[in-house]
C-alpha positions in Angstrom: 32.6 82.3 23.2 29.5 83.7 21.5 28.9 80.5 19.8 29.0 78.6 23.2 26.6 81.0 24.7 24.2 80.7 21.7 24.1 76.9 21.9 23.6 76.9 25.7 20.7 79.3 25.3 19.2 77.1 22.6 19.3 74.0 24.7 17.6 75.7 27.7 15.1 77.1 25.4 14.4 73.5 24.0 14.0 72.0 27.3 11.7 74.7 28.7 9.4 74.3 25.7 8.7 70.6 26.2 5.4 69.8 27.8 5.6 67.7 31.1 4.6 64.2 30.5 4.4 60.8 32.1 7.4 58.5 31.5 5.9 55.5 29.6 7.4 52.1 30.5 6.3 49.1 28.1 8.8 46.7 29.5 6.4 46.2 32.5 3.6 44.7 30.3 4.6 41.1 30.3 2.9 37.9 30.8 4.3 37.4 34.3 3.1 40.6 36.0 0.9 40.0 39.0 0.7 37.5 41.7 -1.2 35.8 44.5 -1.1 37.5 47.8 -2.5 36.3 51.2 -6.3 36.8 51.7 -5.6 38.8 55.0 -3.2 41.1 53.3 -5.7 41.9 50.6 -8.4 42.5 53.1 -6.1 44.8 55.1 -5.5 46.9 52.0 -9.1 46.9 51.0 -10.1 48.2 54.4 -7.4 50.8 54.0 -9.4 52.1 51.0 -12.7 52.0 52.5 -11.6 54.0 55.7 -10.0 56.6 53.4 -12.6 56.7 50.7 -16.0 56.4 52.1 -18.5 57.2 49.3 -16.0 57.4 46.7 -16.7 56.7 43.0 -14.8 53.4 42.8 -16.2 51.8 46.1 -18.9 49.9 44.0 -17.9 46.4 43.3 -17.2 45.3 39.8 -17.6 41.6 39.0 -17.5 39.7 35.9 -18.4 35.9 35.6 -16.2 33.2 34.3 -18.4 32.9 31.2 -17.8 36.6 30.4 -14.0 36.4 31.0 -13.8 33.1 28.8 -15.7 34.8 26.0 -13.0 37.4 25.8 -10.0 35.0 26.2 -11.4 32.7 23.5 -11.1 35.5 20.9 -7.5 36.3 21.8 -4.3 34.8 20.3 -1.1 35.0 22.4 -2.1 37.9 24.4 0.3 39.5 27.0 -2.3 40.3 29.7 -5.1 42.7 30.4 -5.4 46.3 31.6 -8.1 47.0 34.1 -8.8 50.6 33.2 -11.1 53.3 34.8 -13.6 55.0 32.6 -16.4 57.3 32.6 -19.5 56.5 30.4 -21.6 58.9 28.4 -23.9 59.5 31.4 -21.1 60.3 33.8 -21.0 56.9 35.7 -17.6 55.4 36.7 -16.7 52.1 35.2 -13.9 49.5 35.0 -13.1 48.4 31.3 -10.9 45.4 30.7 -8.7 45.9 27.6 -6.5 42.9 26.5 -3.0 43.7 25.6 -2.1 41.9 22.3 0.2 42.2 19.3 -0.6 45.1 17.0 -1.6 42.9 14.3 -4.2 40.9 16.2 -6.0 43.5 18.4 -9.6 42.6 18.6 -12.5 45.3 18.5 -13.8 44.2 22.0 -13.4 44.8 25.8 -15.1 43.8 28.7 -17.3 46.3 30.8 -16.7 44.8 34.3 -19.4 47.1 35.7 -22.0 45.3 33.6 -20.4 42.0 33.1 -20.7 42.2 29.4 -18.7 42.6 26.2 -18.5 46.0 24.7 -17.3 47.6 21.5 -13.7 48.8 22.0 -14.2 52.1 20.3 -16.9 53.0 22.8 -14.8 51.8 25.8 -11.7 53.7 24.6 -13.8 56.9 24.4 -15.0 56.3 28.1 -11.4 55.6 29.2 -10.0 58.7 27.5 -12.6 60.6 29.2 -11.6 59.5 32.6 -7.8 60.3 31.7 -8.6 63.7 30.6 -10.9 64.5 33.6 -8.4 63.0 36.3 -5.0 63.6 34.8 -3.1 63.0 38.0 -4.7 59.7 39.0 -3.6 56.1 38.1 -5.7 55.3 34.7 -5.2 51.5 34.7 -3.6 48.5 36.4 -2.0 45.7 34.3 -2.2 42.1 35.1 -0.3 39.4 32.9 -1.9 36.5 31.1 -0.2 34.0 33.7 -2.5 35.5 36.3 -5.5 35.4 34.1 -4.9 31.9 32.8 -4.2 30.6 36.3 -7.5 32.0 37.5 -9.4 30.2 34.7 -7.5 27.0 35.1 -9.4 26.2 38.3 -12.7 24.4 37.5 -14.2 25.9 40.7 -13.6 29.4 39.6 -17.1 31.3 39.2 -16.5 35.1 39.1 -13.9 37.8 39.4 -14.4 40.7 41.6 -12.3 43.9 40.9 -11.8 45.7 44.2 -9.9 49.2 44.8 -7.3 49.1 47.7 -4.6 51.2 49.3 -1.3 49.7 50.1 0.8 50.2 53.2 2.6 53.0 51.7 -0.6 54.7 50.7 -0.3 53.7 46.9 -3.5 52.9 45.0 -4.0 49.4 44.2 -6.6 47.3 42.3 -7.1 43.7 43.6 -8.6 40.7 41.8 -10.8 38.4 44.0 -11.2 35.1 42.1 -14.1 33.3 43.8 -14.5 29.6 43.7 -18.1 28.2 43.6 -18.2 24.7 45.1 -15.9 25.6 48.0 -18.2 28.3 49.1 -21.1 25.9 48.9 -19.2 23.4 51.1 -19.2 25.9 53.8 -15.5 26.8 53.9 -14.4 30.2 55.3 -13.9 33.2 53.0 -10.1 32.9 53.0 -10.5 29.4 51.5 -13.0 30.2 49.0 -11.3 33.2 47.3 -7.8 33.7 45.6 -6.5 37.3 45.7 -4.1 38.6 43.3 -2.1 42.0 43.5 1.3 43.2 42.1 -0.2 44.7 39.0 1.7 47.5 37.2 -0.1 50.8 37.1 -0.5 53.2 34.1 1.3 55.5 34.4 4.1 54.7 34.0 3.2 51.1 32.5 1.0 52.2 29.6 0.6 51.1 26.0 -1.9 52.2 23.2 -4.1 49.3 24.1 -4.6 50.3 27.8 -7.4 52.5 26.8 
């Protein structure tokens, strides 16, 4: 009886000594994560965010050109997708960094600073991303879109730039939407809903994280 009591006490002690941590799910980091949504739905979720976060740090629009996105994807081999990661730079400014998800043997030393539309050294970007995670431990750190979404955006010859916009879903969940703007359609005078493709259904970190998401 004493032996049973000892083992029971040991198990309870082991459980109580573990630090609370997010459950990590790597199965959600696949090529097929993300999909196109109706323009009107994206706008509704975006306005949900604007109503509840007036003056918030992430209200500023981040935008990258086709050329910048291509300069990153041309360096990648067999990548699974991209993490759109919140970061805080050395001056305290908030940024969105795009980290590619690759195989461990092919990780490149570059990322994209979507706040500046430029490539950035991955070690610097990672330091900024870790600063955000440490400063805001309860918040979503990044949103993952699979390579199928990225490649479908680039496949359009009319694609010009990608806007990265915060949003709030109908269940008050934090979202990040991709607005892929198409140049010549805008110039032909069509409505906004015809000149942009909107993408959602990204997987957030946590729980869908990896050592390449920051």
